[in-house]
Chimera marker file (.cmm) of the C-alpha trace (Angstrom):
<marker_set name="trace">
<marker id="1" x="86.338" y="97.869" z="105.657" r="1" g="1" b="0" radius="0.5"/>
<marker id="2" x="89.726" y="98.594" z="107.263" r="1" g="1" b="0" radius="0.5"/>
<marker id="3" x="89.956" y="99.365" z="110.982" r="1" g="1" b="0" radius="0.5"/>
<marker id="4" x="86.161" y="99.675" z="111.143" r="1" g="1" b="0" radius="0.5"/>
<marker id="5" x="86.097" y="102.544" z="108.629" r="1" g="1" b="0" radius="0.5"/>
<marker id="6" x="83.979" y="101.941" z="105.541" r="1" g="1" b="0" radius="0.5"/>
<marker id="7" x="85.379" y="104.746" z="103.352" r="1" g="1" b="0" radius="0.5"/>
<marker id="8" x="88.599" y="103.629" z="101.604" r="1" g="1" b="0" radius="0.5"/>
<marker id="9" x="89.871" y="107.228" z="101.352" r="1" g="1" b="0" radius="0.5"/>
<marker id="10" x="89.754" y="107.699" z="105.119" r="1" g="1" b="0" radius="0.5"/>
<marker id="11" x="91.359" y="104.296" z="105.668" r="1" g="1" b="0" radius="0.5"/>
<marker id="12" x="94.129" y="105.201" z="103.211" r="1" g="1" b="0" radius="0.5"/>
<marker id="13" x="94.749" y="108.489" z="105.049" r="1" g="1" b="0" radius="0.5"/>
<marker id="14" x="95.125" y="106.709" z="108.389" r="1" g="1" b="0" radius="0.5"/>
<marker id="15" x="97.417" y="104.068" z="106.896" r="1" g="1" b="0" radius="0.5"/>
<marker id="16" x="99.553" y="106.738" z="105.205" r="1" g="1" b="0" radius="0.5"/>
<marker id="17" x="99.890" y="108.612" z="108.503" r="1" g="1" b="0" radius="0.5"/>
<marker id="18" x="101.139" y="105.480" z="110.245" r="1" g="1" b="0" radius="0.5"/>
<marker id="19" x="103.562" y="104.736" z="107.393" r="1" g="1" b="0" radius="0.5"/>
<marker id="20" x="104.860" y="108.316" z="107.490" r="1" g="1" b="0" radius="0.5"/>
<marker id="21" x="105.405" y="107.999" z="111.248" r="1" g="1" b="0" radius="0.5"/>
<marker id="22" x="107.392" y="104.792" z="110.774" r="1" g="1" b="0" radius="0.5"/>
<marker id="23" x="109.441" y="106.330" z="107.971" r="1" g="1" b="0" radius="0.5"/>
<marker id="24" x="110.293" y="109.350" z="110.134" r="1" g="1" b="0" radius="0.5"/>
<marker id="25" x="111.296" y="107.111" z="113.041" r="1" g="1" b="0" radius="0.5"/>
<marker id="26" x="113.592" y="105.020" z="110.833" r="1" g="1" b="0" radius="0.5"/>
<marker id="27" x="115.147" y="108.151" z="109.316" r="1" g="1" b="0" radius="0.5"/>
<marker id="28" x="115.714" y="109.641" z="112.767" r="1" g="1" b="0" radius="0.5"/>
<marker id="29" x="117.376" y="106.499" z="114.113" r="1" g="1" b="0" radius="0.5"/>
<marker id="30" x="119.661" y="106.226" z="111.077" r="1" g="1" b="0" radius="0.5"/>
<marker id="31" x="120.705" y="109.900" z="111.178" r="1" g="1" b="0" radius="0.5"/>
<marker id="32" x="120.730" y="110.351" z="114.971" r="1" g="1" b="0" radius="0.5"/>
<marker id="33" x="124.291" y="111.658" z="115.456" r="1" g="1" b="0" radius="0.5"/>
<marker id="34" x="125.301" y="112.656" z="111.959" r="1" g="1" b="0" radius="0.5"/>
<marker id="35" x="126.475" y="116.166" z="111.189" r="1" g="1" b="0" radius="0.5"/>
<marker id="36" x="128.248" y="116.924" z="114.446" r="1" g="1" b="0" radius="0.5"/>
<marker id="37" x="131.743" y="116.676" z="112.956" r="1" g="1" b="0" radius="0.5"/>
<marker id="38" x="132.131" y="120.375" z="112.230" r="1" g="1" b="0" radius="0.5"/>
<marker id="39" x="130.745" y="121.604" z="115.556" r="1" g="1" b="0" radius="0.5"/>
<marker id="40" x="134.062" y="123.163" z="116.647" r="1" g="1" b="0" radius="0.5"/>
<marker id="41" x="134.254" y="125.131" z="113.398" r="1" g="1" b="0" radius="0.5"/>
<marker id="42" x="130.701" y="126.372" z="113.864" r="1" g="1" b="0" radius="0.5"/>
<marker id="43" x="131.419" y="127.525" z="117.432" r="1" g="1" b="0" radius="0.5"/>
<marker id="44" x="134.559" y="129.327" z="116.286" r="1" g="1" b="0" radius="0.5"/>
<marker id="45" x="132.716" y="131.015" z="113.436" r="1" g="1" b="0" radius="0.5"/>
<marker id="46" x="129.879" y="132.071" z="115.733" r="1" g="1" b="0" radius="0.5"/>
<marker id="47" x="132.362" y="133.538" z="118.215" r="1" g="1" b="0" radius="0.5"/>
<marker id="48" x="134.028" y="135.579" z="115.463" r="1" g="1" b="0" radius="0.5"/>
<marker id="49" x="130.621" y="136.743" z="114.250" r="1" g="1" b="0" radius="0.5"/>
<marker id="50" x="129.670" y="137.783" z="117.793" r="1" g="1" b="0" radius="0.5"/>
<marker id="51" x="132.815" y="139.913" z="118.176" r="1" g="1" b="0" radius="0.5"/>
<marker id="52" x="132.273" y="141.490" z="114.755" r="1" g="1" b="0" radius="0.5"/>
<marker id="53" x="128.649" y="142.288" z="115.619" r="1" g="1" b="0" radius="0.5"/>
<marker id="54" x="129.687" y="143.838" z="118.926" r="1" g="1" b="0" radius="0.5"/>
<marker id="55" x="132.252" y="146.071" z="117.227" r="1" g="1" b="0" radius="0.5"/>
<marker id="56" x="129.768" y="147.129" z="114.560" r="1" g="1" b="0" radius="0.5"/>
<marker id="57" x="127.073" y="148.020" z="117.093" r="1" g="1" b="0" radius="0.5"/>
<marker id="58" x="129.524" y="149.944" z="119.259" r="1" g="1" b="0" radius="0.5"/>
<marker id="59" x="130.791" y="151.910" z="116.273" r="1" g="1" b="0" radius="0.5"/>
<marker id="60" x="127.480" y="152.616" z="114.568" r="1" g="1" b="0" radius="0.5"/>
<marker id="61" x="125.006" y="152.825" z="117.429" r="1" g="1" b="0" radius="0.5"/>
<marker id="62" x="127.044" y="153.169" z="120.553" r="1" g="1" b="0" radius="0.5"/>
<marker id="63" x="125.108" y="150.228" z="121.962" r="1" g="1" b="0" radius="0.5"/>
<marker id="64" x="126.134" y="146.951" z="123.509" r="1" g="1" b="0" radius="0.5"/>
<marker id="65" x="125.310" y="145.304" z="126.764" r="1" g="1" b="0" radius="0.5"/>
<marker id="66" x="128.089" y="143.566" z="128.644" r="1" g="1" b="0" radius="0.5"/>
<marker id="67" x="126.147" y="140.286" z="128.859" r="1" g="1" b="0" radius="0.5"/>
<marker id="68" x="125.495" y="139.883" z="125.136" r="1" g="1" b="0" radius="0.5"/>
<link id1="1" id2="2" r="1" g="1" b="0" radius="0.2"/>
<link id1="2" id2="3" r="1" g="1" b="0" radius="0.2"/>
<link id1="3" id2="4" r="1" g="1" b="0" radius="0.2"/>
<link id1="4" id2="5" r="1" g="1" b="0" radius="0.2"/>
<link id1="5" id2="6" r="1" g="1" b="0" radius="0.2"/>
<link id1="6" id2="7" r="1" g="1" b="0" radius="0.2"/>
<link id1="7" id2="8" r="1" g="1" b="0" radius="0.2"/>
<link id1="8" id2="9" r="1" g="1" b="0" radius="0.2"/>
<link id1="9" id2="10" r="1" g="1" b="0" radius="0.2"/>
<link id1="10" id2="11" r="1" g="1" b="0" radius="0.2"/>
<link id1="11" id2="12" r="1" g="1" b="0" radius="0.2"/>
<link id1="12" id2="13" r="1" g="1" b="0" radius="0.2"/>
<link id1="13" id2="14" r="1" g="1" b="0" radius="0.2"/>
<link id1="14" id2="15" r="1" g="1" b="0" radius="0.2"/>
<link id1="15" id2="16" r="1" g="1" b="0" radius="0.2"/>
<link id1="16" id2="17" r="1" g="1" b="0" radius="0.2"/>
<link id1="17" id2="18" r="1" g="1" b="0" radius="0.2"/>
<link id1="18" id2="19" r="1" g="1" b="0" radius="0.2"/>
<link id1="19" id2="20" r="1" g="1" b="0" radius="0.2"/>
<link id1="20" id2="21" r="1" g="1" b="0" radius="0.2"/>
<link id1="21" id2="22" r="1" g="1" b="0" radius="0.2"/>
<link id1="22" id2="23" r="1" g="1" b="0" radius="0.2"/>
<link id1="23" id2="24" r="1" g="1" b="0" radius="0.2"/>
<link id1="24" id2="25" r="1" g="1" b="0" radius="0.2"/>
<link id1="25" id2="26" r="1" g="1" b="0" radius="0.2"/>
<link id1="26" id2="27" r="1" g="1" b="0" radius="0.2"/>
<link id1="27" id2="28" r="1" g="1" b="0" radius="0.2"/>
<link id1="28" id2="29" r="1" g="1" b="0" radius="0.2"/>
<link id1="29" id2="30" r="1" g="1" b="0" radius="0.2"/>
<link id1="30" id2="31" r="1" g="1" b="0" radius="0.2"/>
<link id1="31" id2="32" r="1" g="1" b="0" radius="0.2"/>
<link id1="32" id2="33" r="1" g="1" b="0" radius="0.2"/>
<link id1="33" id2="34" r="1" g="1" b="0" radius="0.2"/>
<link id1="34" id2="35" r="1" g="1" b="0" radius="0.2"/>
<link id1="35" id2="36" r="1" g="1" b="0" radius="0.2"/>
<link id1="36" id2="37" r="1" g="1" b="0" radius="0.2"/>
<link id1="37" id2="38" r="1" g="1" b="0" radius="0.2"/>
<link id1="38" id2="39" r="1" g="1" b="0" radius="0.2"/>
<link id1="39" id2="40" r="1" g="1" b="0" radius="0.2"/>
<link id1="40" id2="41" r="1" g="1" b="0" radius="0.2"/>
<link id1="41" id2="42" r="1" g="1" b="0" radius="0.2"/>
<link id1="42" id2="43" r="1" g="1" b="0" radius="0.2"/>
<link id1="43" id2="44" r="1" g="1" b="0" radius="0.2"/>
<link id1="44" id2="45" r="1" g="1" b="0" radius="0.2"/>
<link id1="45" id2="46" r="1" g="1" b="0" radius="0.2"/>
<link id1="46" id2="47" r="1" g="1" b="0" radius="0.2"/>
<link id1="47" id2="48" r="1" g="1" b="0" radius="0.2"/>
<link id1="48" id2="49" r="1" g="1" b="0" radius="0.2"/>
<link id1="49" id2="50" r="1" g="1" b="0" radius="0.2"/>
<link id1="50" id2="51" r="1" g="1" b="0" radius="0.2"/>
<link id1="51" id2="52" r="1" g="1" b="0" radius="0.2"/>
<link id1="52" id2="53" r="1" g="1" b="0" radius="0.2"/>
<link id1="53" id2="54" r="1" g="1" b="0" radius="0.2"/>
<link id1="54" id2="55" r="1" g="1" b="0" radius="0.2"/>
<link id1="55" id2="56" r="1" g="1" b="0" radius="0.2"/>
<link id1="56" id2="57" r="1" g="1" b="0" radius="0.2"/>
<link id1="57" id2="58" r="1" g="1" b="0" radius="0.2"/>
<link id1="58" id2="59" r="1" g="1" b="0" radius="0.2"/>
<link id1="59" id2="60" r="1" g="1" b="0" radius="0.2"/>
<link id1="60" id2="61" r="1" g="1" b="0" radius="0.2"/>
<link id1="61" id2="62" r="1" g="1" b="0" radius="0.2"/>
<link id1="62" id2="63" r="1" g="1" b="0" radius="0.2"/>
<link id1="63" id2="64" r="1" g="1" b="0" radius="0.2"/>
<link id1="64" id2="65" r="1" g="1" b="0" radius="0.2"/>
<link id1="65" id2="66" r="1" g="1" b="0" radius="0.2"/>
<link id1="66" id2="67" r="1" g="1" b="0" radius="0.2"/>
<link id1="67" id2="68" r="1" g="1" b="0" radius="0.2"/>
</marker_set>
């Protein structure tokens, strides 16, 4: 009997959930700020994509709002 639960399958499920939580927390702490090195490149690429999309919509549909 683990944690007052007599069925070992239910106990195993609860224990696995707690272990998964701990594993996710450790992974998150280790990888907290990784991957931000190419942020400037991503912003530049997104800006180019936005201009290209605007031109395409203006040419093909005649649509584009000034805010977008």
